[in-house]
Backbone bond lengths (Angstrom), bond angles and torsions (degrees), N, CA, C in turn:
res aa  C-N    CA-C-N  psi(-1)  N-CA   C-N-CA  omega(-1)  CA-C   N-CA-C  phi
1 M - - - 1.441 - - 1.525 108.05 -
2 T 1.299 116.65 -155.19 1.450 120.29 -173.88 1.514 111.45 -113.04
3 D 1.315 116.28 158.60 1.460 119.88 177.44 1.521 111.56 -87.60
4 I 1.320 118.34 -6.28 1.455 121.74 -177.71 1.535 111.39 -93.61
5 M 1.301 117.50 -50.14 1.461 121.49 -177.30 1.519 111.01 -82.06
6 P 1.325 115.86 144.72 1.465 119.58 174.87 1.527 110.86 -61.11
7 S 1.306 116.35 127.38 1.466 120.13 -174.77 1.526 111.95 -63.82
8 S 1.325 118.83 -31.85 1.462 119.99 -178.67 1.526 111.59 -64.69
9 I 1.325 117.38 -35.66 1.469 120.91 178.01 1.521 109.47 -67.77
10 L 1.309 116.57 -42.86 1.465 120.24 179.56 1.527 111.00 -65.40
11 E 1.322 116.55 -40.91 1.460 120.07 178.82 1.525 110.70 -63.69
12 L 1.329 116.93 -39.14 1.462 120.83 177.45 1.526 110.72 -63.28
13 A 1.322 117.66 -46.11 1.463 121.36 178.94 1.526 110.71 -61.62
14 Q 1.311 116.35 -41.46 1.462 120.78 179.17 1.530 110.20 -62.76
15 T 1.320 117.39 -44.04 1.461 122.05 -179.87 1.524 111.18 -64.90
16 V 1.329 117.11 -45.77 1.466 121.20 179.66 1.520 110.38 -60.83
17 S 1.322 117.25 -38.99 1.464 120.17 -177.14 1.525 112.38 -66.98
18 Q 1.311 117.43 -20.23 1.466 120.31 179.48 1.527 111.63 -67.66
19 G 1.330 116.74 -27.94 1.452 120.14 -175.55 1.513 114.80 -100.34
20 T 1.324 117.85 16.99 1.457 120.61 -177.82 1.523 110.34 -148.08
21 D 1.313 115.63 160.99 1.463 120.01 174.33 1.521 111.33 -88.18
22 E 1.330 117.19 -6.30 1.461 121.15 -179.47 1.529 110.67 -75.48
23 I 1.325 113.81 162.49 1.461 121.12 173.30 1.528 106.82 -98.64
24 I 1.316 117.30 127.61 1.457 122.52 178.54 1.525 107.36 -102.86
25 T 1.314 116.63 120.63 1.460 122.30 -176.80 1.522 109.71 -116.07
26 V 1.334 115.80 130.32 1.463 122.37 177.55 1.521 107.62 -108.71
27 I 1.330 115.68 132.38 1.461 122.13 -177.48 1.527 108.24 -120.53
28 M 1.322 117.54 128.61 1.461 122.90 177.29 1.518 107.78 -124.59
29 S 1.317 115.86 130.06 1.457 120.05 178.23 1.522 108.74 -145.77
30 Q 1.303 116.52 120.62 1.460 121.31 178.17 1.517 107.81 -109.98
31 N 1.320 115.10 90.97 1.454 120.85 -177.51 1.516 110.21 -112.87
32 T 1.305 115.23 131.17 1.452 119.90 176.73 1.523 108.76 -100.56
33 G 1.297 115.18 160.86 1.459 118.44 178.31 1.509 111.90 96.89
34 S 1.285 116.29 -148.43 1.463 123.96 -173.05 1.532 112.72 -62.58
35 S 1.323 115.31 135.93 1.466 120.14 176.73 1.524 111.55 -68.06
36 S 1.315 117.56 -15.17 1.463 120.25 179.11 1.528 111.67 -64.28
37 R 1.319 117.85 -19.42 1.467 120.38 177.31 1.518 111.74 -61.65
38 Y 1.325 115.73 -30.01 1.461 118.99 -179.21 1.518 112.35 -69.04
39 S 1.305 117.90 -16.45 1.459 119.94 176.88 1.532 110.72 -63.91
40 L 1.325 117.34 -18.79 1.463 120.80 176.67 1.527 111.67 -64.76
41 F 1.325 116.42 -18.35 1.462 120.90 -179.77 1.528 112.36 -88.72
42 D 1.322 117.31 7.64 1.468 121.71 -179.06 1.528 114.49 -52.24
43 P 1.341 120.42 -33.63 1.469 118.43 178.19 1.538 113.00 -57.61
44 L 1.339 117.28 -22.11 1.460 120.72 179.41 1.527 112.61 -85.06
45 G 1.322 117.03 -10.17 1.458 121.01 179.05 1.521 112.25 109.13
46 E 1.302 115.16 154.63 1.465 121.73 -176.64 1.529 112.40 -61.86
47 E 1.327 116.66 -39.18 1.462 119.98 -179.07 1.531 111.35 -61.95
48 V 1.316 116.99 -42.32 1.472 121.02 178.52 1.523 109.97 -64.74
49 T 1.312 117.07 -43.72 1.460 121.05 179.49 1.523 110.57 -59.25
50 E 1.313 117.43 -43.18 1.466 121.32 179.13 1.526 110.94 -66.28
51 Q 1.336 117.53 -41.17 1.462 121.02 178.01 1.525 110.76 -60.75
52 L 1.325 116.48 -44.15 1.461 120.56 -179.60 1.520 110.91 -64.27
53 L 1.301 117.07 -40.53 1.461 121.64 179.97 1.528 110.79 -61.27
54 E 1.335 116.25 -38.88 1.463 120.70 -177.77 1.523 113.25 -84.28
55 E 1.330 117.48 -38.20 1.465 120.92 -168.75 1.526 115.97 -121.26
56 D 1.314 119.21 -13.12 1.464 124.32 -174.02 1.527 113.06 69.15
57 I 1.324 116.34 5.35 1.463 120.48 176.89 1.526 107.88 -145.72
58 A 1.319 116.21 143.43 1.456 120.94 -178.90 1.521 108.64 -152.63
59 Y 1.331 114.92 169.59 1.452 118.21 174.38 1.524 108.76 -136.72
60 R 1.304 114.22 160.53 1.462 120.87 178.78 1.521 107.62 -146.36
61 R 1.310 115.65 140.13 1.466 121.40 175.59 1.529 108.43 -101.12
62 F 1.303 115.76 137.54 1.455 122.06 175.38 1.521 108.24 -119.35
63 A 1.320 116.20 145.27 1.463 120.89 -179.60 1.530 111.83 -63.97
64 D 1.348 116.20 -34.26 1.462 120.28 -178.52 1.528 109.73 -161.50
65 Q 1.318 115.91 175.49 1.464 120.81 -178.13 1.518 112.52 -65.50
66 A 1.317 118.07 -34.10 1.464 120.29 179.89 1.525 110.67 -61.59
67 E 1.324 116.91 -44.92 1.464 120.55 177.71 1.527 111.02 -63.98
68 M 1.335 116.28 -42.23 1.460 120.88 179.46 1.528 110.90 -61.06
69 F 1.337 116.88 -50.40 1.464 119.88 -177.67 1.526 111.85 -63.61
70 S 1.310 117.21 -39.36 1.460 120.91 178.22 1.531 111.08 -61.59
71 T 1.319 116.23 -45.65 1.468 121.03 -179.84 1.522 111.09 -66.89
72 L 1.327 117.23 -44.89 1.467 120.21 -179.10 1.525 111.68 -66.87
73 E 1.319 117.00 -30.04 1.466 119.90 175.93 1.534 110.47 -65.51
74 R 1.332 116.70 -42.82 1.474 120.22 176.64 1.530 110.28 -63.97
75 L 1.319 116.21 -40.10 1.458 120.24 178.30 1.522 110.87 -63.33
76 A 1.311 117.52 -44.11 1.469 121.59 179.93 1.522 111.04 -59.79
77 D 1.320 117.03 -41.57 1.472 120.38 177.70 1.524 110.87 -60.98
78 T 1.319 116.42 -38.84 1.467 121.26 -178.51 1.526 111.42 -72.93
79 I 1.326 117.10 -49.60 1.465 121.24 -175.62 1.521 111.83 -68.22
80 S 1.307 118.16 -37.10 1.465 120.20 -176.01 1.526 112.44 -62.16
81 K 1.313 117.20 -17.13 1.462 121.04 179.90 1.524 113.02 -84.03
82 D 1.333 117.99 -9.86 1.466 121.61 -177.60 1.521 109.26 -130.99
83 R 1.318 116.62 99.64 1.468 122.13 -176.23 1.525 113.48 -67.99
84 R 1.333 117.97 -11.05 1.466 120.06 179.82 1.524 112.13 -78.20
85 V 1.314 117.64 -14.25 1.458 122.30 -176.26 1.521 109.78 -101.51
86 T 1.331 115.75 128.28 1.453 121.12 177.68 1.524 108.90 -114.15
87 A 1.300 115.75 153.68 1.460 119.85 177.07 1.520 109.74 -159.78
88 E 1.304 113.52 146.27 1.453 121.27 170.92 1.517 106.24 -128.17
89 I 1.326 116.77 129.54 1.457 121.63 -173.76 1.527 108.10 -132.17
90 I 1.333 115.08 126.18 1.461 120.43 178.92 1.523 107.77 -127.68
91 S 1.324 115.77 130.19 1.464 121.60 -178.50 1.520 110.19 -116.74
92 F 1.337 114.67 139.70 1.460 121.95 -179.38 1.520 110.32 -120.46
93 G 1.306 116.07 140.37 1.462 123.07 173.37 1.510 108.91 -138.02
94 R 1.304 116.27 124.78 1.471 121.94 -179.20 1.527 112.72 52.51
95 G 1.319 115.44 39.87 1.458 120.90 175.42 1.518 115.58 82.64
96 Q 1.326 118.02 2.37 1.462 122.13 -178.42 1.524 110.75 -119.34
97 V 1.327 116.21 149.80 1.464 119.91 173.45 1.519 107.93 -70.55
98 V 1.338 116.77 123.77 1.465 120.79 178.67 1.528 111.45 -106.37
99 D 1.329 116.42 -15.60 1.464 120.18 177.51 1.514 108.86 -163.92
100 A 1.313 115.75 142.53 1.462 122.06 174.60 1.527 107.58 -141.58
101 S 1.312 115.76 124.27 1.467 120.33 -176.57 1.521 109.92 -132.78
102 R 1.320 114.67 143.51 1.464 121.40 174.77 1.510 107.29 -127.41
103 F 1.321 115.01 134.30 1.461 120.68 -178.46 1.528 109.68 -120.49
104 N 1.315 116.35 125.63 1.459 124.00 175.09 1.524 112.90 55.83
105 M 1.311 116.78 37.56 1.468 121.41 179.59 1.527 108.86 -116.24
106 D 1.298 115.73 60.63 1.468 121.78 -176.43 1.509 111.47 -68.82
């Protein structure tokens, strides 16, 4: 797993994904400063943006990998334009990691 995200959250997402056909995606972002930075996460939906603002960690369910990749591609376009925003995103499908992305975490 990763050294940034809490392993218990990732293990929970991995376990939940075993019992569903959905993709479970965990998003972690530790951003300091203005809360307006979280608006960059809008492609993931308002609920995710609010979760990140309050907790710095959120999750999102996707119906399938195509929906997940499409959404994460829009998110990548948005986040890559603002180097002040960091994010780590790990997606699970059927108990396996199907995607792992890090943004601006040099």
